[in-house]
C-alpha positions in Angstrom: -27.7 34.9 150.7 -30.8 34.5 152.8 -34.0 36.5 152.8 -33.8 40.1 153.2 -33.6 41.3 156.9 -34.0 44.5 158.9 -30.9 46.2 159.7 -28.7 43.2 160.0 -31.1 41.7 162.6 -32.6 38.3 162.3 -36.0 39.9 161.6 -37.2 39.3 158.1 -38.9 41.7 155.9 -41.4 39.0 155.2 -42.2 38.7 159.0 -43.0 42.4 159.3 -45.1 42.3 156.2 -47.1 39.3 157.6 -47.7 41.1 160.7 -49.1 44.1 158.6 -51.1 41.6 156.5 -52.8 40.1 159.5 -54.1 43.5 160.5 -51.5 44.7 163.1 -51.1 48.4 163.7 -47.7 49.7 163.4 -47.7 50.3 167.2 -48.7 46.7 167.8 -45.9 45.5 165.4 -43.3 47.7 167.3 -44.6 46.0 170.7 -44.2 42.5 169.1 -40.8 43.2 167.8 -39.3 45.7 170.3 -36.0 46.1 168.6 -37.6 47.6 165.5 -38.3 51.3 165.0 -41.0 53.0 163.0 -38.3 53.7 160.2 -37.7 49.8 160.0 -41.5 49.5 159.2 -41.4 52.0 156.6 -38.1 50.4 155.1 -39.9 47.0 155.0 -42.8 48.5 153.1 -40.5 50.5 150.8 -38.6 47.4 149.9 -41.7 45.3 149.2 -42.9 47.9 147.0 -39.7 48.0 145.0 -39.7 44.2 144.6 -43.2 44.4 143.3 -42.5 47.2 140.8 -39.4 45.6 139.5 -39.7 45.1 135.8 -37.1 43.3 133.6 -36.6 44.1 129.8 -34.8 40.7 129.3 -37.9 38.6 128.2 
């Protein structure tokens, strides 16, 4: 199992997040990665949020 990707494409969630982190707008990201749609960007952000908010009780 590799890194999480967008809709079975070889575009990693981290690639999308990296572009956000350096300041690209949604429009610029979609121009840079034309196979993506706005819903893909939202899904990448939602995935990252879920991963950061994951808590375990098995300490």
